[in-house]
C-alpha positions in Angstrom: -51.9 -64.2 31.2 -49.2 -61.5 30.9 -45.4 -62.3 30.6 -42.2 -60.0 30.3 -38.8 -60.7 28.9 -35.7 -58.8 27.7 -32.6 -59.5 25.9 -30.0 -57.9 23.5 -27.9 -58.5 20.4 -24.9 -56.9 19.1 -25.0 -55.9 15.3 -21.8 -55.1 13.2 -23.5 -51.7 11.8 -24.3 -48.3 12.8 -27.5 -47.5 14.6 -28.8 -45.6 11.3 -28.3 -48.8 9.3 -29.9 -51.0 12.1 -32.7 -48.6 12.2 -33.4 -48.9 8.4 -33.5 -52.7 8.8 -36.0 -52.7 11.6 -38.0 -50.7 9.3 -37.6 -52.9 6.3 -40.9 -55.2 5.8 -39.0 -57.8 3.8 -36.3 -58.2 6.2 -38.7 -58.3 9.2 -40.7 -60.9 7.2 -37.7 -63.3 7.1 -37.0 -62.7 10.6 -40.3 -63.4 12.3 -40.8 -67.0 13.0 -43.9 -68.5 11.1 -44.4 -65.2 9.2 -46.4 -65.8 6.3 -47.0 -62.1 5.2 -46.0 -58.7 6.3 -47.0 -55.7 4.5 -46.8 -51.9 5.5 -50.3 -50.3 5.2 -50.8 -46.7 4.0 -50.9 -45.5 7.7 -47.3 -46.9 8.4 -48.7 -49.8 10.6 -47.5 -53.4 9.5 -50.2 -56.0 8.8 -49.1 -59.5 9.5 -50.2 -63.1 9.4 -48.0 -65.6 11.5 -48.5 -69.4 11.8 -47.4 -70.6 15.3 -47.6 -74.0 17.1 -47.7 -73.6 20.9 -47.7 -76.8 22.7 -50.6 -78.8 21.2 -52.2 -75.8 19.6 -51.5 -74.5 16.1 -53.0 -71.2 15.0 -52.8 -68.5 12.4 -52.7 -65.1 14.0 -53.6 -61.8 12.1 -52.5 -58.7 13.6 -51.3 -55.1 13.4 -48.0 -53.7 14.6 -47.2 -50.0 15.0 -44.2 -48.1 15.9 -44.8 -45.3 18.4 -42.8 -43.0 20.7 -40.2 -43.1 17.6 -36.8 -41.4 18.5 -35.0 -42.4 15.3 -32.4 -43.8 15.3 -32.1 -44.4 18.9 -35.5 -46.0 20.1 -39.1 -46.8 19.7 -41.9 -48.6 21.1 -43.6 -51.4 18.9 -47.2 -52.1 19.9 -49.4 -54.7 18.3 -52.2 -57.2 18.7 -53.3 -60.2 17.1 -56.3 -62.7 16.9 -55.7 -66.4 16.5 -59.5 -67.4 16.4 -60.4 -70.0 18.9 -56.8 -70.3 19.9 -56.9 -66.9 21.5 -55.2 -63.6 21.1 -52.0 -61.7 21.9 -51.3 -58.1 22.5 -48.4 -56.2 23.8 -45.4 -54.0 23.1 -41.8 -53.8 23.1 -39.3 -51.1 23.9 -36.3 -51.1 21.5 -33.1 -49.3 21.9 -30.2 -49.0 19.5 -27.0 -47.9 21.3 -23.6 -47.5 19.7 -20.9 -49.9 20.9 -17.7 -49.2 19.4 -18.2 -49.7 15.6 -21.4 -51.9 16.3 -24.9 -51.4 17.8 -26.3 -52.8 20.6 -30.1 -53.7 20.0 -31.7 -54.0 23.3 -35.5 -54.9 23.9 -38.0 -55.2 26.6 -41.2 -57.0 25.9 -44.4 -57.0 27.7 -47.4 -59.0 26.2 -50.7 -60.6 27.3 -52.3 -63.5 25.8 -55.7 -64.9 26.3 -57.9 -67.8 25.1 -56.8 -71.4 24.6 -53.1 -70.6 24.4 -53.4 -69.0 28.0 -54.7 -72.2 29.3 -51.5 -74.0 28.5 -49.6 -72.5 31.4 -47.3 -69.8 32.2 -44.1 -72.2 32.0 -45.0 -73.4 28.4 -45.8 -70.0 27.3 -42.9 -68.3 28.8 -40.6 -71.0 27.1 -42.3 -70.6 23.9 -42.1 -66.9 24.0 -38.3 -66.8 25.0 -37.7 -69.4 22.0 -39.5 -67.4 19.5 -37.9 -64.1 20.7 -34.3 -65.8 20.4 -35.3 -67.0 16.9 -36.5 -63.8 15.8 -33.1 -61.8 16.8 -30.8 -64.8 15.4 -32.9 -64.6 12.1 -32.7 -60.9 12.1 -29.0 -60.8 12.8 -28.4 -63.4 10.0 -30.5 -61.7 7.3 -29.4 -58.2 8.3 -25.9 -59.5 7.9 -26.5 -61.1 4.5 -28.4 -58.0 3.3 -25.7 -55.6 4.5 -22.5 -57.9 3.7 -21.7 -57.6 7.5 -21.4 -60.2 10.2 -23.2 -60.3 13.5 -20.9 -59.5 16.4 
């Protein structure tokens, strides 16, 4: 089952500052809902373990995320995949764009993902709702954590 979503958030910082935050493993770990571990490997990829509950299914996903098509500090594509055992798998990517907006930065993203296994059997309506909620939680957490670490406020 495939799904797509897009959104944006305005951050009170320069694109360079936001770019540095996007590449900060500790800040990302605090931003990702259910993230138990996130470490940057020697090859630059992030290895993650995330525990999620989707409808009646709880699963621990282990996966790898890489930054590709990097045009720092303006854009990149994030690609990754994770396995959740019998619960299934998830793989996909996100196009991230950082655009100056006055003294702030508009962070916009477009996500394409595919899921399979038991979680895909829950139905597209439930999956779309959970994906949207997790995405919103990530960017709320990212904005809050970024603002706290930089001493700024989310715009």
